[in-house]
DRENRO-345863 format. One line per 4 residues: number of its first residue (from 0); their letters; for each residue y, x, z negated of C-alpha. Coordinates in steps of 0.5 Angstrom, whole numbers. Layout:
// residues N
NUM) a) Y X Z; ...
This chain:
// residues 406
0) mear) 0 -1 -1; 6 3 3; 14 2 0; 20 5 3
4) erpe) 27 5 -1; 33 4 2; 38 7 6; 42 10 1
8) hlla) 36 13 -3; 33 20 -2; 26 20 -4; 21 14 -1
12) lkvm) 14 12 -5; 7 11 -2; 3 8 -7; -4 7 -5
16) rltr) -11 6 -10; -16 10 -9; -23 7 -9; -29 7 -5
20) ptls) -30 4 2; -33 -3 2; -37 -6 9; -35 -10 14
24) cpii) -40 -14 15; -40 -20 22; -38 -27 20; -45 -30 23
28) vtsd) -45 -36 27; -51 -38 31; -54 -44 35; -60 -45 38
32) skdl) -62 -44 45; -63 -52 46; -56 -54 43; -50 -54 48
36) pgnl) -48 -47 47; -55 -44 48; -54 -36 46; -47 -36 47
40) lnnd) -46 -36 40; -52 -32 39; -50 -26 44; -43 -25 41
44) lknd) -46 -24 35; -50 -18 37; -44 -16 42; -39 -16 34
48) itsv) -39 -8 34; -39 -9 26; -47 -12 26; -53 -8 26
52) sgve) -57 -9 32; -64 -12 31; -61 -15 24; -54 -19 26
56) tlta) -56 -25 23; -57 -22 15; -50 -20 14; -52 -12 15
60) gqfl) -45 -8 16; -46 -1 20; -37 0 19; -34 2 12
64) qlpq) -27 0 11; -22 2 7; -18 -2 2; -11 -5 5
68) sfgt) -9 -7 -2; -11 -6 -9; -16 -11 -9; -20 -13 -14
72) iylg) -21 -9 -20; -26 -10 -27; -26 -10 -34; -29 -3 -36
76) etfs) -27 0 -29; -23 6 -28; -17 5 -24; -15 11 -20
80) syic) -9 11 -16; -6 16 -11; 2 17 -12; 6 20 -7
84) vhnd) 14 22 -6; 17 24 1; 24 25 2; 25 22 10
88) skei) 32 25 9; 37 31 11; 39 32 4; 36 36 -2
92) akdv) 33 32 -8; 33 35 -14; 30 34 -21; 25 30 -19
96) tvkv) 22 26 -24; 15 21 -23; 15 16 -29; 8 12 -28
100) dlqt) 7 7 -34; 2 1 -33; 4 -5 -37; -1 -10 -39
104) nsqr) -1 -17 -43; -1 -13 -50; 2 -6 -49; 5 -1 -45
108) ials) 1 6 -43; 4 12 -41; 1 15 -35; 4 19 -32
112) ghsv) 11 22 -33; 14 29 -31; 18 32 -27; 15 35 -20
116) dpse) 13 42 -19; 18 44 -14; 24 40 -18; 27 40 -11
120) lkpd) 25 38 -6; 28 38 1; 27 34 7; 21 32 10
124) esvd) 17 35 4; 14 31 -2; 10 31 -8; 3 28 -10
128) hvih) -1 26 -16; -7 22 -17; -7 18 -24; -13 15 -27
132) hevk) -15 9 -33; -21 6 -35; -19 -1 -35; -20 -4 -42
136) evgt) -16 -11 -43; -16 -18 -37; -11 -20 -34; -5 -18 -31
140) hilv) -3 -12 -30; 4 -9 -27; 4 0 -25; 11 2 -27
144) ceit) 13 7 -22; 19 10 -24; 23 16 -19; 29 19 -22
148) yttp) 33 25 -17; 40 29 -17; 43 28 -10; 46 34 -7
152) dqks) 53 31 -11; 50 32 -16; 50 24 -18; 45 22 -22
156) msyr) 39 17 -18; 34 12 -19; 30 6 -18; 24 2 -20
160) kfyr) 17 0 -17; 12 -5 -19; 5 -6 -16; 2 -13 -20
164) fqvl) -6 -14 -19; -11 -17 -24; -17 -15 -28; -23 -19 -28
168) kpld) -28 -19 -33; -34 -17 -29; -40 -20 -34; -42 -25 -39
172) vktk) -46 -24 -45; -49 -29 -49; -53 -27 -55; -58 -32 -60
176) fyna) -61 -28 -66; -67 -30 -69; -69 -29 -77; -75 -27 -78
180) esde) -80 -28 -84; -81 -21 -85; -74 -19 -85; -74 -17 -78
184) vyle) -67 -20 -74; -69 -21 -66; -63 -22 -62; -64 -24 -55
188) aqvq) -57 -22 -50; -57 -26 -44; -53 -21 -39; -51 -24 -33
192) nitv) -46 -22 -27; -40 -25 -25; -37 -20 -20; -37 -22 -12
196) gpic) -42 -18 -10; -50 -14 -13; -49 -10 -19; -55 -5 -22
200) lekv) -55 -4 -29; -56 2 -31; -57 1 -38; -56 -4 -42
204) ales) -58 -1 -49; -56 -4 -57; -52 1 -61; -55 -3 -68
208) shlf) -50 -1 -75; -52 3 -80; -56 -2 -84; -60 -4 -78
212) tvsa) -65 1 -74; -67 -2 -66; -73 -2 -62; -72 -5 -55
216) lnts) -77 -10 -52; -76 -8 -45; -80 -5 -43; -88 -6 -41
220) ange) -94 -1 -44; -94 5 -39; -86 6 -41; -83 2 -35
224) svfg) -77 -2 -34; -79 -9 -34; -75 -10 -29; -76 -4 -25
228) kvnv) -74 3 -23; -67 -1 -20; -65 -6 -24; -61 -9 -19
232) lqsq) -58 -16 -21; -54 -20 -15; -49 -24 -16; -49 -31 -21
236) ssrq) -56 -28 -23; -58 -26 -30; -62 -21 -34; -65 -23 -42
240) flyc) -65 -17 -46; -69 -17 -53; -69 -14 -58; -72 -12 -65
244) lapq) -68 -9 -72; -72 -7 -78; -67 -7 -84; -67 -1 -87
248) pslt) -71 -1 -93; -65 0 -99; -64 -7 -97; -71 -10 -97
252) vdcr) -71 -8 -105; -65 -14 -106; -64 -21 -103; -58 -22 -104
256) llsg) -56 -15 -101; -61 -16 -95; -58 -24 -94; -50 -20 -93
260) atni) -53 -15 -88; -49 -20 -82; -47 -13 -78; -52 -13 -73
264) gkld) -48 -7 -68; -46 -7 -62; -49 -8 -54; -46 -2 -50
268) mvwr) -48 -3 -42; -47 0 -36; -46 -1 -28; -46 1 -21
272) snlg) -44 -2 -15; -46 -3 -9; -42 3 -6; -44 7 -13
276) ergr) -38 6 -17; -39 7 -24; -38 2 -30; -38 1 -37
280) lqts) -37 -5 -43; -38 -5 -50; -38 -12 -54; -35 -12 -60
284) qlqr) -39 -13 -67; -45 -17 -66; -45 -22 -73; -51 -26 -74
288) mapd) -52 -32 -79; -52 -30 -86; -60 -32 -89; -61 -38 -93
292) yrdi) -67 -35 -98; -65 -41 -103; -68 -40 -110; -74 -38 -108
296) rlsv) -77 -35 -103; -84 -35 -99; -86 -29 -94; -92 -28 -91
300) qevp) -95 -21 -92; -101 -21 -88; -105 -26 -83; -109 -26 -78
304) nivt) -107 -27 -70; -114 -30 -68; -119 -34 -72; -125 -39 -70
308) leka) -126 -46 -71; -129 -49 -77; -129 -41 -81; -124 -40 -87
312) fsfg) -120 -35 -86; -115 -31 -92; -108 -33 -91; -102 -27 -95
316) ckim) -96 -29 -97; -90 -26 -102; -87 -31 -108; -80 -28 -109
320) ntcd) -75 -31 -115; -69 -30 -112; -64 -35 -117; -61 -32 -123
324) rald) -66 -35 -127; -73 -36 -130; -78 -41 -125; -84 -44 -127
328) mtlw) -87 -47 -121; -92 -50 -119; -96 -49 -112; -98 -55 -107
332) ledg) -103 -56 -101; -102 -61 -97; -106 -63 -91; -104 -68 -85
336) ttsn) -97 -65 -83; -94 -66 -77; -94 -59 -75; -101 -57 -79
340) sglm) -105 -62 -77; -111 -57 -73; -112 -54 -80; -114 -56 -87
344) wsgv) -113 -52 -94; -119 -50 -99; -117 -49 -106; -114 -52 -112
348) sgrp) -107 -56 -110; -102 -57 -116; -104 -51 -121; -99 -47 -125
352) lsrl) -96 -40 -122; -94 -35 -127; -88 -35 -129; -83 -31 -125
356) epga) -76 -28 -127; -70 -26 -123; -72 -21 -117; -79 -21 -120
360) sill) -85 -23 -114; -92 -26 -114; -97 -25 -109; -102 -31 -107
364) nlcl) -109 -30 -103; -110 -37 -100; -115 -41 -95; -114 -45 -89
368) ipla) -121 -48 -84; -119 -49 -77; -121 -56 -74; -118 -56 -68
372) aglq) -118 -50 -63; -112 -48 -59; -104 -45 -62; -104 -48 -69
376) iisg) -99 -48 -74; -99 -47 -82; -95 -51 -86; -94 -54 -92
380) vrlt) -94 -50 -98; -89 -53 -103; -87 -50 -110; -85 -55 -116
384) daal) -79 -53 -120; -82 -55 -127; -74 -55 -129; -70 -57 -125
388) krty) -76 -62 -121; -74 -60 -115; -79 -58 -109; -79 -52 -104
392) dfdd) -82 -54 -98; -85 -49 -93; -87 -50 -87; -88 -46 -81
396) laqv) -90 -40 -84; -94 -37 -78; -99 -39 -72; -106 -37 -72
400) fvmq) -110 -38 -64; -117 -42 -66; -122 -41 -62; -129 -44 -61
404) ks) -135 -43 -64; -139 -38 -59
């Protein structure tokens, strides 16, 4: 993009964004040979110099097109611009200074501000400068270029030029958290490409906070990515990424500390456009909903994945007192709940448990008998507080797969 100043100024300013060229693709308009145009449109497409011979209808261009304007800039990319000051007069301009600022919605960033070398420009001489800036805000941006110089008669002259462009959001990120009974936190992150073209996701990683250690669950058994060696994401397409976060051992000993550990970490994403331009985004700190352990917490300790029909199996769990008073509780086991219709408890229901002091826990080994094949859910554990006459229900504790007898 070029702008030439009024005749009273000795210096002219040229500004151009530095970016990779784009592919010039033909406009695809075809028709059947039996239609009225016949092969006229098809032959015209074949004669188009931008189309690739043999694959004209695939919109695959064979020419590179240089940018004619600032174009589209996405958040996380590096904005580069070439700035040239040229003396197109017949006089010498002295003490030449070039100042370049970038005005955003919230701040003004100085990109360049210094005297040129040499400090004077003779006729037909020019000086150029390249600036780089990683874009970190969406919205309207204004590149402000100010030229200051002194004329031969010692008159100070200056002028400004403004170049406006928009910064758009390239990726849309949605997250879901799942709090597991084992104190682990599962994060599902959906990353959608909202640019106008395809991108290649080079990296989508979760940088966990100091409270958790993270394991990525996006690789197959041989260690390769489930999306392949090249993770190409078309426009408006999405990818789902899964991560498991395990709390630090210092948190698991105290439910209050574990409940307050809501800061998960940040997602770090790196991508490249179809012509290799690199972009990087990092989300703000992700926050999960704090788990509510109430006065009593029941966690699964041991359960088999596969069991046999009508053959009893053991189910291990731990009951912890998470309140500030001692608890006297009674254990009840209920059969026939909606989610527990295929399993039957085997044991004594309505038996009292030993007294639990604040922060203390007790391990229980319960027994169930499968009555139906398929995936069954363990439910129906009830604990009654003798002091408050309050009953705590624990359902959907775990899942087991029941197989037919061999």
